[in-house]
C-alpha positions in Angstrom: -13.5 -13.6 -10.0 -13.8 -10.3 -8.1 -14.3 -10.6 -4.4 -14.2 -8.2 -1.4 -12.3 -8.3 1.8 -12.1 -5.7 4.6 -9.4 -3.9 6.6 -10.4 -3.9 10.3 -10.9 -0.5 11.9 -10.9 -2.0 15.4 -9.4 -5.2 17.0 -11.5 -8.3 16.6 -11.1 -12.1 16.6 -11.2 -14.7 13.8 -14.4 -16.8 13.9 -12.5 -19.8 12.4 -9.4 -20.0 14.6 -10.1 -17.5 17.4 -6.8 -15.6 16.7 -6.6 -12.0 17.8 -6.8 -9.6 14.9 -5.4 -6.1 15.3 -6.9 -3.0 13.8 -5.7 -2.9 10.1 -5.8 -6.7 9.6 -7.4 -8.0 6.4 -10.5 -10.2 7.0 -13.2 -11.9 4.9 -16.7 -11.2 6.3 -19.4 -13.8 6.0 -23.0 -13.0 6.8 -24.6 -15.7 8.9 -28.3 -14.8 9.7 -28.0 -11.5 11.7 -24.3 -11.9 12.6 -21.2 -11.0 10.6 -18.3 -13.5 11.0 -14.8 -12.3 10.4 -12.2 -14.8 9.1 -8.5 -14.1 9.1 -6.3 -14.4 5.9 -5.3 -18.0 6.9 -8.8 -19.2 7.4 -10.0 -17.4 4.2 -7.2 -19.1 2.2 -5.8 -15.8 1.0 -2.1 -16.5 1.9 -1.0 -16.5 -1.7 -2.3 -12.9 -2.3 -0.5 -9.6 -1.7 -1.9 -6.2 -1.1 -1.5 -3.5 -3.8 -2.2 -0.2 -2.0 -4.3 2.4 -3.9 -2.4 5.3 -5.2 -0.6 3.9 -8.2 -3.3 3.4 -10.9 -1.0 2.0 -13.5 0.4 -0.7 -11.1 -3.0 -1.5 -9.9 -4.4 -1.9 -13.4 -1.5 -4.1 -14.6 -1.5 -6.3 -11.4 -5.3 -6.8 -11.7 -4.9 -7.7 -15.4 -2.2 -10.3 -14.8 -3.9 -12.0 -11.8 -6.6 -14.6 -12.3 -8.3 -13.4 -9.1 -8.6 -9.8 -8.0 -9.9 -9.0 -4.5 -11.0 -5.5 -3.5 -9.9 -4.3 -0.1 -12.3 -1.9 1.7 -12.1 -0.1 5.0 -14.8 1.7 7.1 -14.4 5.5 7.3 -15.8 7.0 10.5 -15.6 10.4 9.0 -17.7 9.6 5.9 -19.7 6.8 7.4 -19.1 4.5 4.4 -16.6 2.0 3.1 -13.6 3.3 1.1 -11.5 1.3 -1.3 -8.0 0.8 0.1 -6.5 -1.3 -2.7 -6.6 -4.7 -4.2 -5.2 -8.1 -3.4 -3.7 -10.1 -6.3 -1.4 -13.1 -6.8 2.2 -12.4 -5.9 3.3 -13.4 -9.5 1.0 -10.9 -11.0 2.4 -8.1 -8.9 6.0 -9.0 -9.8 5.1 -9.1 -13.5 3.4 -5.7 -13.3 6.3 -4.2 -11.4 8.8 -5.5 -13.9 6.8 -4.3 -16.9 6.7 -0.8 -15.4 10.4 -0.7 -15.0 10.9 -1.2 -18.8 
């Protein structure tokens, strides 16, 4: 399964629990008719995932390989007027395994 979540570029609120979400928070967006609804990590059931920032290709590849679910994290760029990839979210065990393999 390969899904997408977004890093907020401005503060918002969770549509599920009405929690305040600061800029930089990770949210799952759902399109409902003409409106986009943002759901926090808790309401999206993504608590068991950790963020692997882009920049270390080897770690990203290994963590994605060892995780049964890999979620792409995107962020809006005002300068380029498009979404940019910020990293991936994987299961914590997959990241730990990838980090230990790189230390060998």
